[in-house]
TIGUDO-338359 format. One record per residue (C-alpha): residue in three letters; x, y, z. Coordinates in Angstrom, 3 decimals, padded with zeros to 6 digits. Example, Ala and Ser with C-alpha at 12.3 -4.5 7.8 and 13.67 -1.06 7.14 Angstrom:
 type       xx       yy       zz
  ala  012.300 -004.500  007.800
  ser  013.670 -001.060  007.140
//
This chain:
 type       xx       yy       zz
  met  049.940  017.857  069.499
  lys  048.958  021.745  070.166
  tyr  049.004  020.623  073.949
  leu  052.596  019.856  073.648
  ile  053.597  022.972  072.022
  leu  052.275  025.006  074.340
  lys  053.483  023.320  077.166
  leu  057.013  023.403  075.676
  glu  056.372  027.117  075.102
  gly  055.571  027.490  078.762
  met  058.610  025.592  079.785
  lys  060.984  027.829  077.575
  lys  059.268  030.893  078.731
  glu  059.818  029.822  082.659
  glu  063.247  029.067  082.072
  val  063.857  032.563  080.269
  asp  061.924  034.004  083.484
  ser  064.034  031.971  085.849
  asn  067.405  033.235  083.844
  ser  066.470  036.696  084.065
  ile  065.515  036.461  087.971
  ser  068.887  035.151  088.863
  arg  070.753  037.465  086.818
  arg  068.654  040.180  088.490
  asn  069.523  038.567  091.762
  leu  073.086  038.283  091.100
  lys  073.056  041.963  090.290
  ile  071.525  043.183  093.190
  glu  074.098  040.850  095.449
  asn  076.921  042.249  093.863
  leu  075.617  046.003  094.463
  arg  075.314  045.037  098.035
  ile  078.987  043.490  098.382
  ile  080.550  046.771  096.482
  trp  078.367  048.904  099.168
  glu  079.746  046.504  102.143
  gln  083.469  046.849  100.642
  arg  082.947  050.775  099.837
  gly  081.670  051.693  103.142
  asn  079.467  054.581  104.063
  lys  080.848  057.754  102.357
  asn  079.165  061.260  103.108
  ile  077.612  063.202  100.428
  lys  077.951  067.077  099.813
  tyr  074.537  067.714  099.321
  ser  074.679  071.588  100.008
  arg  077.453  072.278  097.353
  arg  076.397  073.457  094.130
  pro  076.382  071.069  091.206
  lys  078.926  071.224  088.506
  ser  076.688  072.733  085.854
  asp  076.455  075.773  088.119
  met  080.177  076.079  088.352
  phe  082.884  077.417  086.377
  asn  086.577  077.466  087.639
  gly  085.328  077.039  091.110
  his  083.227  079.989  090.764
  leu  079.096  080.055  090.159
  lys  078.227  081.091  086.616
  ser  076.061  084.332  085.528
  lys  073.104  084.775  086.860
  leu  071.494  084.015  083.536
  gln  073.082  080.631  083.439
  leu  072.124  079.866  086.915
  phe  068.676  080.955  086.104
  glu  068.500  078.572  083.053
  asn  069.502  075.624  085.080
  thr  067.036  076.063  087.589
  met  064.656  076.073  084.947
  lys  066.070  072.786  083.534
  arg  065.630  071.522  086.767
  leu  061.894  072.572  087.485
  lys  061.595  070.544  083.789
  asp  062.707  067.748  085.583
  leu  060.448  068.178  088.524
  ala  057.786  068.229  086.251
  ile  058.323  064.436  085.144
  ile  058.243  063.442  088.814
  leu  055.359  065.363  089.740
  lys  053.796  063.486  086.570
  thr  054.302  060.479  088.032
  cys  053.150  061.223  091.419
  tyr  050.052  062.400  090.099
  asp  049.306  059.305  088.016
  leu  049.947  057.260  091.169
  his  047.634  059.514  092.951
  tyr  045.104  059.345  090.244
  lys  044.927  055.376  089.686
  lys  046.198  054.389  093.238
  asp  044.598  056.811  095.787
  asp  043.438  053.811  097.766
  leu  046.802  052.701  097.975
  tyr  048.588  055.292  099.212
  gly  045.930  058.048  100.711
  asp  046.784  061.561  101.765
  ala  050.183  060.442  102.519
  leu  051.327  060.801  099.038
  leu  050.181  064.204  098.806
  ala  051.954  065.373  101.921
  phe  054.880  063.358  100.235
  val  054.612  065.702  097.403
  gly  054.453  068.947  099.294
  asn  056.742  068.293  102.048
  ser  059.534  066.425  100.561
  ile  059.459  067.077  096.582
  ile  058.464  070.520  096.363
  arg  059.698  072.071  099.477
  asn  063.050  069.685  099.228
  tyr  063.892  069.345  095.733
  pro  067.468  069.968  094.880
  trp  068.852  073.625  093.476
  ser  065.046  074.082  092.276
  asp  065.279  077.850  094.096
  phe  066.248  081.336  092.304
  pro  065.432  083.631  095.030
  phe  064.051  086.799  093.888
  thr  063.916  090.140  096.191
  ser  061.340  092.357  096.822
  val  062.199  096.448  095.977
  asn  061.573  097.022  099.926
  ala  063.686  093.761  100.771
  lys  066.624  095.181  098.396
  glu  066.694  098.647  099.894
  ile  067.080  097.221  103.659
  phe  070.010  095.063  102.254
  ile  071.639  098.259  100.534
  glu  071.382  100.045  103.887
  his  073.146  097.471  105.631
  gly  075.767  097.208  103.350
  val  074.671  094.255  101.433
  thr  075.286  096.003  098.004
  glu  075.916  092.879  095.870
  asp  073.435  091.218  093.675
  ile  071.936  088.208  095.603
  ser  069.412  087.345  092.805
  gly  069.700  083.655  092.754
  leu  072.261  083.023  095.523
  met  071.346  080.758  098.685
  asp  072.190  082.605  102.143
  ser  075.606  080.837  102.496
  glu  076.789  081.936  098.839
  val  076.111  085.876  099.570
  lys  079.865  087.395  100.057
  asn  079.211  090.178  102.391
  lys  078.251  087.454  105.242
  lys  078.651  089.584  108.427
  glu  076.325  092.254  107.029
  phe  073.898  089.775  105.067
  lys  073.415  087.865  108.944
  lys  072.557  091.240  110.298
  val  069.647  091.864  107.908
  leu  068.362  088.317  108.149
  pro  066.123  089.023  111.236
  leu  064.428  091.617  109.156
  ile  063.509  089.557  106.235
  ile  061.735  086.480  105.378
  tyr  062.130  083.871  102.532
  glu  058.956  082.771  101.115
  his  057.475  080.921  098.257
  phe  054.901  083.075  096.095
  ser  052.618  080.252  096.234
  pro  052.079  078.152  099.376
  ile  053.855  074.552  099.280
  ser  049.811  073.483  099.601
  phe  049.184  074.588  096.231
  phe  050.905  071.971  094.518
  arg  049.380  069.412  096.852
  asp  046.002  070.679  096.420
  ile  046.434  070.645  092.664
  phe  046.537  066.813  092.568
  ile  043.370  066.536  094.693
  ile  041.414  069.702  092.254
  ala  042.959  067.951  088.963
  lys  041.764  064.501  090.095
  ser  038.126  065.532  091.204
  asn  037.782  067.391  087.927
  gln  039.055  064.160  086.117
  leu  041.974  066.275  084.360
  ala  044.930  064.361  082.918
  leu  047.952  066.316  083.733
  ser  051.023  066.068  081.477
  lys  054.484  066.612  082.155
  glu  054.257  069.861  080.041
  asp  051.442  070.953  082.170
  phe  053.202  070.418  085.657
  tyr  056.107  072.465  084.059
  glu  053.659  075.167  083.016
  leu  052.575  075.113  086.349
  leu  056.070  075.235  087.764
  leu  056.998  078.165  086.196
  arg  053.787  080.059  086.780
  asn  053.769  079.684  090.718
  tyr  057.220  078.005  091.977
  ile  058.741  081.447  092.969
  thr  060.728  081.930  095.895
  val  061.216  085.774  097.372
  arg  063.055  087.369  099.881
  ile  060.455  090.152  101.548
  thr  060.500  092.222  104.500
  lys  058.781  091.107  107.725
  asp  056.529  093.954  106.914
  glu  055.329  092.491  103.859
  asp  054.783  089.126  105.337
  lys  052.589  091.006  107.990
  arg  050.589  092.532  105.137
  leu  050.175  089.200  103.342
  asn  048.985  087.670  106.703
  asn  046.731  090.429  107.076
  phe  045.202  089.916  104.097
  gly  044.376  086.295  104.837
  tyr  047.004  085.263  102.575
  lys  049.442  082.957  104.483
  thr  048.014  079.696  103.168
  asn  045.696  080.554  100.352
  arg  046.273  083.298  097.843
  pro  045.422  084.575  094.545
  gln  048.306  085.268  092.202
  ser  047.523  089.112  092.439
  ala  048.360  088.721  096.132
  tyr  051.613  090.599  095.859
  gln  049.906  093.374  093.866
  glu  047.241  093.824  096.148
  val  049.315  094.348  099.456
  gly  052.095  096.326  097.431
  ile  054.871  094.224  097.116
  gln  057.263  094.644  094.171
  ile  059.696  092.383  092.995
  phe  063.337  093.712  092.258
  glu  064.159  091.414  089.628
  ser  061.490  092.563  087.015
  glu  063.586  092.161  083.944
  leu  064.569  088.723  084.558
//
């Protein structure tokens, strides 16, 4: 009798699983059909998201900054997932996952940059007629486009911490058997994911100090780079 009950329960489970699979297959098939009917549509990925805009204009710098922080918080969730994969399934993904984290997720995460400017770079911009506040703006969003383009050959857009830092954190944390939470990754991003427009001379100084691919947090201070937006 016990065997029969277990057999019936097993049959019911198989029936439920079969129904679930059928519904899932139908859902996926419908998505494919809708896509075929809809056709391929171009996306406008270079356009600012709605949360950054108001009546067709960019919101205030403070609001843009706050939205950037929200996106970094979401990025921290993705990094936590990737770190768990690296920690538990490194034999399945190998170093390719680490390269994906640095080159694709960190480098290309949407609207995660809020560019700062060094004091020296700010002076060069002003000297060439770019007097507006370009803090947090992408190149295409600067209003003085003609003057701005003339200055670009003198400016380097760089990451305060090299992209490889975020990749290598995975290796270091795993080798030390550290469990990292999304809160840990958010703090890590706040402290280290910073983009800055600096002068070519300042970039040269960083390289001369050996700080191109590996640098301490004091690197800017050591080579005399001061961030203009110190109050933000």
